[in-house]
N, CA, C and O atoms as a Maestro MAE file, in Angstrom:
{
 s_m_m2io_version
 :::
 2.0.0
}

f_m_ct {
 s_m_title
 :::
 protein
 m_atom[276] {
  # First column is atom index #
  i_m_mmod_type
  r_m_x_coord
  r_m_y_coord
  r_m_z_coord
  i_m_residue_number
  s_m_chain_name
  s_m_pdb_residue_name
  s_m_pdb_atom_name
  i_m_atomic_number
  :::
  1 25 145.869 75.717 69.891 1 A "MET " " N  " 7
  2 3 145.601 76.509 68.707 1 A "MET " " CA " 6
  3 2 144.217 77.144 68.844 1 A "MET " " C  " 6
  4 15 143.251 76.475 69.214 1 A "MET " " O  " 8
  5 25 144.133 78.424 68.547 2 A "LEU " " N  " 7
  6 3 142.871 79.145 68.605 2 A "LEU " " CA " 6
  7 2 142.074 78.860 67.343 2 A "LEU " " C  " 6
  8 15 142.561 79.073 66.233 2 A "LEU " " O  " 8
  9 25 140.859 78.384 67.511 3 A "MET " " N  " 7
  10 3 139.998 78.095 66.366 3 A "MET " " CA " 6
  11 2 139.078 79.282 66.121 3 A "MET " " C  " 6
  12 15 138.436 79.776 67.048 3 A "MET " " O  " 8
  13 25 139.013 79.732 64.895 4 A "THR " " N  " 7
  14 3 138.115 80.824 64.537 4 A "THR " " CA " 6
  15 2 137.220 80.381 63.404 4 A "THR " " C  " 6
  16 15 137.528 79.432 62.682 4 A "THR " " O  " 8
  17 25 136.125 81.068 63.259 5 A "ASN " " N  " 7
  18 3 135.153 80.772 62.215 5 A "ASN " " CA " 6
  19 2 135.224 81.893 61.181 5 A "ASN " " C  " 6
  20 15 134.232 82.581 60.936 5 A "ASN " " O  " 8
  21 25 136.378 82.073 60.587 6 A "ARG " " N  " 7
  22 3 136.565 83.148 59.617 6 A "ARG " " CA " 6
  23 2 135.655 82.918 58.419 6 A "ARG " " C  " 6
  24 15 135.507 81.797 57.934 6 A "ARG " " O  " 8
  25 25 135.054 83.997 57.960 7 A "GLY " " N  " 7
  26 3 134.161 83.903 56.826 7 A "GLY " " CA " 6
  27 2 132.727 83.637 57.222 7 A "GLY " " C  " 6
  28 15 131.830 83.743 56.385 7 A "GLY " " O  " 8
  29 25 132.488 83.296 58.468 8 A "GLY " " N  " 7
  30 3 131.135 83.009 58.927 8 A "GLY " " CA " 6
  31 2 130.622 84.079 59.861 8 A "GLY " " C  " 6
  32 15 131.381 84.933 60.319 8 A "GLY " " O  " 8
  33 25 129.327 84.034 60.146 9 A "PRO " " N  " 7
  34 3 128.746 85.027 61.055 9 A "PRO " " CA " 6
  35 2 129.113 84.742 62.512 9 A "PRO " " C  " 6
  36 15 129.208 83.589 62.933 9 A "PRO " " O  " 8
  37 25 129.315 85.805 63.257 10 A "ALA " " N  " 7
  38 3 129.575 85.703 64.690 10 A "ALA " " CA " 6
  39 2 128.255 85.819 65.437 10 A "ALA " " C  " 6
  40 15 127.278 86.354 64.914 10 A "ALA " " O  " 8
  41 25 128.237 85.318 66.646 11 A "ARG " " N  " 7
  42 3 127.106 85.541 67.550 11 A "ARG " " CA " 6
  43 2 127.637 86.369 68.704 11 A "ARG " " C  " 6
  44 15 128.626 86.001 69.338 11 A "ARG " " O  " 8
  45 25 126.975 87.497 68.978 12 A "LEU " " N  " 7
  46 3 127.475 88.447 69.963 12 A "LEU " " CA " 6
  47 2 126.455 88.720 71.052 12 A "LEU " " C  " 6
  48 15 125.253 88.545 70.856 12 A "LEU " " O  " 8
  49 25 126.952 89.152 72.200 13 A "HIS " " N  " 7
  50 3 126.105 89.692 73.264 13 A "HIS " " CA " 6
  51 2 126.443 91.176 73.334 13 A "HIS " " C  " 6
  52 15 127.582 91.547 73.617 13 A "HIS " " O  " 8
  53 25 125.442 92.028 73.072 14 A "TYR " " N  " 7
  54 3 125.655 93.472 73.002 14 A "TYR " " CA " 6
  55 2 125.497 94.091 74.379 14 A "TYR " " C  " 6
  56 15 124.524 93.834 75.088 14 A "TYR " " O  " 8
  57 25 126.480 94.918 74.745 15 A "MET " " N  " 7
  58 3 126.493 95.596 76.038 15 A "MET " " CA " 6
  59 2 126.734 97.082 75.784 15 A "MET " " C  " 6
  60 15 126.989 97.491 74.651 15 A "MET " " O  " 8
  61 25 126.653 97.880 76.833 16 A "ALA " " N  " 7
  62 3 126.944 99.304 76.704 16 A "ALA " " CA " 6
  63 2 128.411 99.476 76.309 16 A "ALA " " C  " 6
  64 15 129.303 98.993 77.005 16 A "ALA " " O  " 8
  65 25 128.653 100.145 75.221 17 A "TYR " " N  " 7
  66 3 129.996 100.494 74.732 17 A "TYR " " CA " 6
  67 2 130.804 99.341 74.160 17 A "TYR " " C  " 6
  68 15 131.902 99.572 73.652 17 A "TYR " " O  " 8
  69 25 130.311 98.114 74.220 18 A "SER " " N  " 7
  70 3 131.083 96.988 73.703 18 A "SER " " CA " 6
  71 2 130.175 95.787 73.468 18 A "SER " " C  " 6
  72 15 128.972 95.832 73.724 18 A "SER " " O  " 8
  73 25 130.775 94.729 72.982 19 A "PHE " " N  " 7
  74 3 130.051 93.471 72.813 19 A "PHE " " CA " 6
  75 2 130.989 92.327 73.167 19 A "PHE " " C  " 6
  76 15 132.212 92.470 73.144 19 A "PHE " " O  " 8
  77 25 130.388 91.192 73.494 20 A "ARG " " N  " 7
  78 3 131.147 89.987 73.827 20 A "ARG " " CA " 6
  79 2 130.871 88.947 72.745 20 A "ARG " " C  " 6
  80 15 129.721 88.745 72.355 20 A "ARG " " O  " 8
  81 25 131.908 88.299 72.267 21 A "VAL " " N  " 7
  82 3 131.769 87.274 71.233 21 A "VAL " " CA " 6
  83 2 131.351 85.965 71.892 21 A "VAL " " C  " 6
  84 15 132.070 85.421 72.730 21 A "VAL " " O  " 8
  85 25 130.180 85.467 71.504 22 A "LEU " " N  " 7
  86 3 129.681 84.188 72.010 22 A "LEU " " CA " 6
  87 2 130.054 83.052 71.070 22 A "LEU " " C  " 6
  88 15 130.340 81.936 71.505 22 A "LEU " " O  " 8
  89 25 130.046 83.352 69.771 23 A "GLN " " N  " 7
  90 3 130.447 82.380 68.749 23 A "GLN " " CA " 6
  91 2 131.339 83.115 67.758 23 A "GLN " " C  " 6
  92 15 130.904 84.101 67.164 23 A "GLN " " O  " 8
  93 25 132.571 82.664 67.565 24 A "PRO " " N  " 7
  94 3 133.502 83.365 66.681 24 A "PRO " " CA " 6
  95 2 132.995 83.468 65.248 24 A "PRO " " C  " 6
  96 15 132.278 82.595 64.760 24 A "PRO " " O  " 8
  97 25 133.376 84.533 64.599 25 A "GLY " " N  " 7
  98 3 133.059 84.793 63.208 25 A "GLY " " CA " 6
  99 2 133.663 86.121 62.829 25 A "GLY " " C  " 6
  100 15 134.257 86.795 63.671 25 A "GLY " " O  " 8
  101 25 133.521 86.512 61.572 26 A "ASP " " N  " 7
  102 3 134.120 87.781 61.161 26 A "ASP " " CA " 6
  103 2 133.101 88.866 60.856 26 A "ASP " " C  " 6
  104 15 133.476 89.990 60.522 26 A "ASP " " O  " 8
  105 25 131.802 88.542 60.969 27 A "HIS " " N  " 7
  106 3 130.777 89.548 60.697 27 A "HIS " " CA " 6
  107 2 129.470 89.191 61.399 27 A "HIS " " C  " 6
  108 15 129.295 88.084 61.909 27 A "HIS " " O  " 8
  109 25 128.555 90.164 61.408 28 A "VAL " " N  " 7
  110 3 127.168 89.956 61.826 28 A "VAL " " CA " 6
  111 2 126.297 90.532 60.724 28 A "VAL " " C  " 6
  112 15 126.787 91.268 59.867 28 A "VAL " " O  " 8
  113 25 125.013 90.204 60.736 29 A "LEU " " N  " 7
  114 3 124.090 90.726 59.734 29 A "LEU " " CA " 6
  115 2 123.205 91.795 60.352 29 A "LEU " " C  " 6
  116 15 122.649 91.607 61.434 29 A "LEU " " O  " 8
  117 25 123.080 92.917 59.654 30 A "CYS " " N  " 7
  118 3 122.220 94.004 60.113 30 A "CYS " " CA " 6
  119 2 120.789 93.489 60.228 30 A "CYS " " C  " 6
  120 15 120.283 92.845 59.310 30 A "CYS " " O  " 8
  121 25 120.144 93.770 61.345 31 A "SER " " N  " 7
  122 3 118.778 93.305 61.584 31 A "SER " " CA " 6
  123 2 117.749 94.009 60.713 31 A "SER " " C  " 6
  124 15 116.636 93.510 60.549 31 A "SER " " O  " 8
  125 25 118.101 95.155 60.155 32 A "VAL " " N  " 7
  126 3 117.168 95.909 59.319 32 A "VAL " " CA " 6
  127 2 117.419 95.652 57.838 32 A "VAL " " C  " 6
  128 15 116.483 95.377 57.087 32 A "VAL " " O  " 8
  129 25 118.685 95.740 57.412 33 A "THR " " N  " 7
  130 3 119.005 95.653 55.985 33 A "THR " " CA " 6
  131 2 119.481 94.282 55.541 33 A "THR " " C  " 6
  132 15 119.424 93.963 54.353 33 A "THR " " O  " 8
  133 25 119.950 93.465 56.479 34 A "GLY " " N  " 7
  134 3 120.514 92.167 56.126 34 A "GLY " " CA " 6
  135 2 121.951 92.252 55.635 34 A "GLY " " C  " 6
  136 15 122.544 91.234 55.276 34 A "GLY " " O  " 8
  137 25 122.517 93.457 55.614 35 A "LYS " " N  " 7
  138 3 123.880 93.680 55.142 35 A "LYS " " CA " 6
  139 2 124.888 93.092 56.126 35 A "LYS " " C  " 6
  140 15 124.716 93.209 57.340 35 A "LYS " " O  " 8
  141 25 125.939 92.462 55.604 36 A "ALA " " N  " 7
  142 3 127.011 91.940 56.453 36 A "ALA " " CA " 6
  143 2 127.840 93.106 56.992 36 A "ALA " " C  " 6
  144 15 128.189 94.025 56.252 36 A "ALA " " O  " 8
  145 25 128.149 93.056 58.290 37 A "ILE " " N  " 7
  146 3 128.939 94.096 58.950 37 A "ILE " " CA " 6
  147 2 130.155 93.421 59.567 37 A "ILE " " C  " 6
  148 15 130.015 92.569 60.444 37 A "ILE " " O  " 8
  149 25 131.341 93.795 59.117 38 A "ALA " " N  " 7
  150 3 132.567 93.262 59.712 38 A "ALA " " CA " 6
  151 2 132.615 93.677 61.179 38 A "ALA " " C  " 6
  152 15 132.232 94.798 61.515 38 A "ALA " " O  " 8
  153 25 133.075 92.800 62.047 39 A "LEU " " N  " 7
  154 3 133.095 93.110 63.479 39 A "LEU " " CA " 6
  155 2 133.885 94.380 63.777 39 A "LEU " " C  " 6
  156 15 133.511 95.147 64.665 39 A "LEU " " O  " 8
  157 25 134.973 94.609 63.043 40 A "GLU " " N  " 7
  158 3 135.764 95.815 63.292 40 A "GLU " " CA " 6
  159 2 135.050 97.090 62.840 40 A "GLU " " C  " 6
  160 15 135.456 98.191 63.213 40 A "GLU " " O  " 8
  161 25 133.983 96.949 62.036 41 A "ASP " " N  " 7
  162 3 133.205 98.106 61.578 41 A "ASP " " CA " 6
  163 2 131.896 98.281 62.339 41 A "ASP " " C  " 6
  164 15 131.182 99.256 62.107 41 A "ASP " " O  " 8
  165 25 131.569 97.371 63.231 42 A "LEU " " N  " 7
  166 3 130.301 97.418 63.961 42 A "LEU " " CA " 6
  167 2 130.295 98.573 64.960 42 A "LEU " " C  " 6
  168 15 131.117 98.609 65.875 42 A "LEU " " O  " 8
  169 25 129.365 99.520 64.783 43 A "ARG " " N  " 7
  170 3 129.275 100.703 65.647 43 A "ARG " " CA " 6
  171 2 127.890 100.899 66.251 43 A "ARG " " C  " 6
  172 15 127.748 101.622 67.238 43 A "ARG " " O  " 8
  173 25 126.870 100.270 65.678 44 A "TYR " " N  " 7
  174 3 125.491 100.496 66.112 44 A "TYR " " CA " 6
  175 2 124.828 99.180 66.482 44 A "TYR " " C  " 6
  176 15 124.883 98.210 65.726 44 A "TYR " " O  " 8
  177 25 124.193 99.154 67.665 45 A "TRP " " N  " 7
  178 3 123.434 97.983 68.088 45 A "TRP " " CA " 6
  179 2 122.443 98.389 69.158 45 A "TRP " " C  " 6
  180 15 122.533 99.475 69.731 45 A "TRP " " O  " 8
  181 25 121.493 97.498 69.422 46 A "SER " " N  " 7
  182 3 120.517 97.702 70.486 46 A "SER " " CA " 6
  183 2 120.801 96.700 71.594 46 A "SER " " C  " 6
  184 15 120.834 95.491 71.362 46 A "SER " " O  " 8
  185 25 121.005 97.214 72.798 47 A "ILE " " N  " 7
  186 3 121.212 96.333 73.948 47 A "ILE " " CA " 6
  187 2 119.907 95.619 74.281 47 A "ILE " " C  " 6
  188 15 119.903 94.414 74.536 47 A "ILE " " O  " 8
  189 25 118.801 96.359 74.280 48 A "ALA " " N  " 7
  190 3 117.497 95.787 74.639 48 A "ALA " " CA " 6
  191 2 117.058 94.710 73.656 48 A "ALA " " C  " 6
  192 15 116.545 93.669 74.064 48 A "ALA " " O  " 8
  193 25 117.255 94.953 72.375 49 A "ARG " " N  " 7
  194 3 116.829 93.990 71.345 49 A "ARG " " CA " 6
  195 2 117.911 92.990 70.976 49 A "ARG " " C  " 6
  196 15 117.634 91.987 70.319 49 A "ARG " " O  " 8
  197 25 119.153 93.258 71.397 50 A "GLN " " N  " 7
  198 3 120.291 92.413 71.042 50 A "GLN " " CA " 6
  199 2 120.377 92.252 69.527 50 A "GLN " " C  " 6
  200 15 120.458 91.141 69.001 50 A "GLN " " O  " 8
  201 25 120.357 93.415 68.831 51 A "GLU " " N  " 7
  202 3 120.413 93.443 67.369 51 A "GLU " " CA " 6
  203 2 121.516 94.382 66.900 51 A "GLU " " C  " 6
  204 15 121.714 95.446 67.487 51 A "GLU " " O  " 8
  205 25 122.247 93.994 65.833 52 A "PRO " " N  " 7
  206 3 123.231 94.889 65.230 52 A "PRO " " CA " 6
  207 2 122.610 95.674 64.070 52 A "PRO " " C  " 6
  208 15 121.651 95.223 63.444 52 A "PRO " " O  " 8
  209 25 123.171 96.850 63.797 53 A "TYR " " N  " 7
  210 3 122.697 97.693 62.695 53 A "TYR " " CA " 6
  211 2 123.882 98.164 61.865 53 A "TYR " " C  " 6
  212 15 124.955 98.441 62.401 53 A "TYR " " O  " 8
  213 25 123.684 98.254 60.561 54 A "ALA " " N  " 7
  214 3 124.749 98.639 59.635 54 A "ALA " " CA " 6
  215 2 125.155 100.098 59.784 54 A "ALA " " C  " 6
  216 15 126.324 100.439 59.601 54 A "ALA " " O  " 8
  217 25 124.197 100.964 60.115 55 A "ASP " " N  " 7
  218 3 124.489 102.393 60.216 55 A "ASP " " CA " 6
  219 2 123.431 103.075 61.074 55 A "ASP " " C  " 6
  220 15 122.498 102.433 61.557 55 A "ASP " " O  " 8
  221 25 123.588 104.379 61.258 56 A "ALA " " N  " 7
  222 3 122.665 105.134 62.109 56 A "ALA " " CA " 6
  223 2 121.247 105.119 61.549 56 A "ALA " " C  " 6
  224 15 120.282 105.055 62.311 56 A "ALA " " O  " 8
  225 25 121.111 105.177 60.232 57 A "ALA " " N  " 7
  226 3 119.780 105.162 59.615 57 A "ALA " " CA " 6
  227 2 119.056 103.847 59.906 57 A "ALA " " C  " 6
  228 15 117.863 103.849 60.208 57 A "ALA " " O  " 8
  229 25 119.761 102.742 59.817 58 A "ALA " " N  " 7
  230 3 119.156 101.440 60.111 58 A "ALA " " CA " 6
  231 2 118.774 101.352 61.588 58 A "ALA " " C  " 6
  232 15 117.733 100.792 61.933 58 A "ALA " " O  " 8
  233 25 119.611 101.900 62.449 59 A "SER " " N  " 7
  234 3 119.317 101.913 63.881 59 A "SER " " CA " 6
  235 2 118.050 102.713 64.164 59 A "SER " " C  " 6
  236 15 117.197 102.278 64.938 59 A "SER " " O  " 8
  237 25 117.930 103.875 63.542 60 A "ALA " " N  " 7
  238 3 116.744 104.713 63.727 60 A "ALA " " CA " 6
  239 2 115.498 104.029 63.175 60 A "ALA " " C  " 6
  240 15 114.433 104.083 63.789 60 A "ALA " " O  " 8
  241 25 115.630 103.390 62.020 61 A "LYS " " N  " 7
  242 3 114.490 102.703 61.404 61 A "LYS " " CA " 6
  243 2 113.981 101.574 62.305 61 A "LYS " " C  " 6
  244 15 112.776 101.334 62.375 61 A "LYS " " O  " 8
  245 25 114.881 100.889 62.984 62 A "ALA " " N  " 7
  246 3 114.494 99.793 63.876 62 A "ALA " " CA " 6
  247 2 113.677 100.290 65.061 62 A "ALA " " C  " 6
  248 15 112.908 99.528 65.646 62 A "ALA " " O  " 8
  249 25 113.837 101.555 65.419 63 A "GLN " " N  " 7
  250 3 113.129 102.118 66.573 63 A "GLN " " CA " 6
  251 2 111.726 102.607 66.228 63 A "GLN " " C  " 6
  252 15 110.949 102.926 67.128 63 A "GLN " " O  " 8
  253 25 111.389 102.670 64.942 64 A "LEU " " N  " 7
  254 3 110.070 103.146 64.529 64 A "LEU " " CA " 6
  255 2 108.982 102.173 64.958 64 A "LEU " " C  " 6
  256 15 109.210 100.964 64.989 64 A "LEU " " O  " 8
  257 25 107.792 102.692 65.290 65 A "PRO " " N  " 7
  258 3 106.674 101.808 65.646 65 A "PRO " " CA " 6
  259 2 106.399 100.803 64.524 65 A "PRO " " C  " 6
  260 15 106.371 101.162 63.347 65 A "PRO " " O  " 8
  261 25 106.202 99.569 64.898 66 A "GLY " " N  " 7
  262 3 105.916 98.524 63.917 66 A "GLY " " CA " 6
  263 2 107.157 97.878 63.332 66 A "GLY " " C  " 6
  264 15 107.048 96.906 62.583 66 A "GLY " " O  " 8
  265 25 108.334 98.392 63.654 67 A "ALA " " N  " 7
  266 3 109.572 97.808 63.137 67 A "ALA " " CA " 6
  267 2 110.016 96.675 64.049 67 A "ALA " " C  " 6
  268 15 109.802 96.722 65.260 67 A "ALA " " O  " 8
  269 25 110.622 95.675 63.473 68 A "GLY " " N  " 7
  270 3 111.158 94.565 64.265 68 A "GLY " " CA " 6
  271 2 110.071 93.675 64.817 68 A "GLY " " C  " 6
  272 15 108.921 93.722 64.380 68 A "GLY " " O  " 8
  273 25 110.456 92.857 65.793 69 A "ALA " " N  " 7
  274 3 109.515 91.896 66.380 69 A "ALA " " CA " 6
  275 2 108.753 92.486 67.530 69 A "ALA " " C  " 6
  276 15 107.921 91.807 68.132 69 A "ALA " " O  " 8
  :::
 }
 m_bond[275] {
  # First column is bond index #
  i_m_from
  i_m_to
  i_m_order
  :::
  1 1 2 1
  2 2 3 1
  3 3 4 2
  4 3 5 1
  5 5 6 1
  6 6 7 1
  7 7 8 2
  8 7 9 1
  9 9 10 1
  10 10 11 1
  11 11 12 2
  12 11 13 1
  13 13 14 1
  14 14 15 1
  15 15 16 2
  16 15 17 1
  17 17 18 1
  18 18 19 1
  19 19 20 2
  20 19 21 1
  21 21 22 1
  22 22 23 1
  23 23 24 2
  24 23 25 1
  25 25 26 1
  26 26 27 1
  27 27 28 2
  28 27 29 1
  29 29 30 1
  30 30 31 1
  31 31 32 2
  32 31 33 1
  33 33 34 1
  34 34 35 1
  35 35 36 2
  36 35 37 1
  37 37 38 1
  38 38 39 1
  39 39 40 2
  40 39 41 1
  41 41 42 1
  42 42 43 1
  43 43 44 2
  44 43 45 1
  45 45 46 1
  46 46 47 1
  47 47 48 2
  48 47 49 1
  49 49 50 1
  50 50 51 1
  51 51 52 2
  52 51 53 1
  53 53 54 1
  54 54 55 1
  55 55 56 2
  56 55 57 1
  57 57 58 1
  58 58 59 1
  59 59 60 2
  60 59 61 1
  61 61 62 1
  62 62 63 1
  63 63 64 2
  64 63 65 1
  65 65 66 1
  66 66 67 1
  67 67 68 2
  68 67 69 1
  69 69 70 1
  70 70 71 1
  71 71 72 2
  72 71 73 1
  73 73 74 1
  74 74 75 1
  75 75 76 2
  76 75 77 1
  77 77 78 1
  78 78 79 1
  79 79 80 2
  80 79 81 1
  81 81 82 1
  82 82 83 1
  83 83 84 2
  84 83 85 1
  85 85 86 1
  86 86 87 1
  87 87 88 2
  88 87 89 1
  89 89 90 1
  90 90 91 1
  91 91 92 2
  92 91 93 1
  93 93 94 1
  94 94 95 1
  95 95 96 2
  96 95 97 1
  97 97 98 1
  98 98 99 1
  99 99 100 2
  100 99 101 1
  101 101 102 1
  102 102 103 1
  103 103 104 2
  104 103 105 1
  105 105 106 1
  106 106 107 1
  107 107 108 2
  108 107 109 1
  109 109 110 1
  110 110 111 1
  111 111 112 2
  112 111 113 1
  113 113 114 1
  114 114 115 1
  115 115 116 2
  116 115 117 1
  117 117 118 1
  118 118 119 1
  119 119 120 2
  120 119 121 1
  121 121 122 1
  122 122 123 1
  123 123 124 2
  124 123 125 1
  125 125 126 1
  126 126 127 1
  127 127 128 2
  128 127 129 1
  129 129 130 1
  130 130 131 1
  131 131 132 2
  132 131 133 1
  133 133 134 1
  134 134 135 1
  135 135 136 2
  136 135 137 1
  137 137 138 1
  138 138 139 1
  139 139 140 2
  140 139 141 1
  141 141 142 1
  142 142 143 1
  143 143 144 2
  144 143 145 1
  145 145 146 1
  146 146 147 1
  147 147 148 2
  148 147 149 1
  149 149 150 1
  150 150 151 1
  151 151 152 2
  152 151 153 1
  153 153 154 1
  154 154 155 1
  155 155 156 2
  156 155 157 1
  157 157 158 1
  158 158 159 1
  159 159 160 2
  160 159 161 1
  161 161 162 1
  162 162 163 1
  163 163 164 2
  164 163 165 1
  165 165 166 1
  166 166 167 1
  167 167 168 2
  168 167 169 1
  169 169 170 1
  170 170 171 1
  171 171 172 2
  172 171 173 1
  173 173 174 1
  174 174 175 1
  175 175 176 2
  176 175 177 1
  177 177 178 1
  178 178 179 1
  179 179 180 2
  180 179 181 1
  181 181 182 1
  182 182 183 1
  183 183 184 2
  184 183 185 1
  185 185 186 1
  186 186 187 1
  187 187 188 2
  188 187 189 1
  189 189 190 1
  190 190 191 1
  191 191 192 2
  192 191 193 1
  193 193 194 1
  194 194 195 1
  195 195 196 2
  196 195 197 1
  197 197 198 1
  198 198 199 1
  199 199 200 2
  200 199 201 1
  201 201 202 1
  202 202 203 1
  203 203 204 2
  204 203 205 1
  205 205 206 1
  206 206 207 1
  207 207 208 2
  208 207 209 1
  209 209 210 1
  210 210 211 1
  211 211 212 2
  212 211 213 1
  213 213 214 1
  214 214 215 1
  215 215 216 2
  216 215 217 1
  217 217 218 1
  218 218 219 1
  219 219 220 2
  220 219 221 1
  221 221 222 1
  222 222 223 1
  223 223 224 2
  224 223 225 1
  225 225 226 1
  226 226 227 1
  227 227 228 2
  228 227 229 1
  229 229 230 1
  230 230 231 1
  231 231 232 2
  232 231 233 1
  233 233 234 1
  234 234 235 1
  235 235 236 2
  236 235 237 1
  237 237 238 1
  238 238 239 1
  239 239 240 2
  240 239 241 1
  241 241 242 1
  242 242 243 1
  243 243 244 2
  244 243 245 1
  245 245 246 1
  246 246 247 1
  247 247 248 2
  248 247 249 1
  249 249 250 1
  250 250 251 1
  251 251 252 2
  252 251 253 1
  253 253 254 1
  254 254 255 1
  255 255 256 2
  256 255 257 1
  257 257 258 1
  258 258 259 1
  259 259 260 2
  260 259 261 1
  261 261 262 1
  262 262 263 1
  263 263 264 2
  264 263 265 1
  265 265 266 1
  266 266 267 1
  267 267 268 2
  268 267 269 1
  269 269 270 1
  270 270 271 1
  271 271 272 2
  272 271 273 1
  273 273 274 1
  274 274 275 1
  275 275 276 2
  :::
 }
}
């Protein structure tokens, strides 16, 4: 039986054009806004920072000087 962590956050490894699920879940949290993003709706992420983003604006904001870690 396949065990899933439905309702919980997933842990992903972000790659060019795709991501790999490291820990099952149904969403990730945007690194900028904290908004939950369903895995099927995830379109924006940073490979270098290994961070997901809710939308293009959040992705752009993360790239600004002083943003993030």
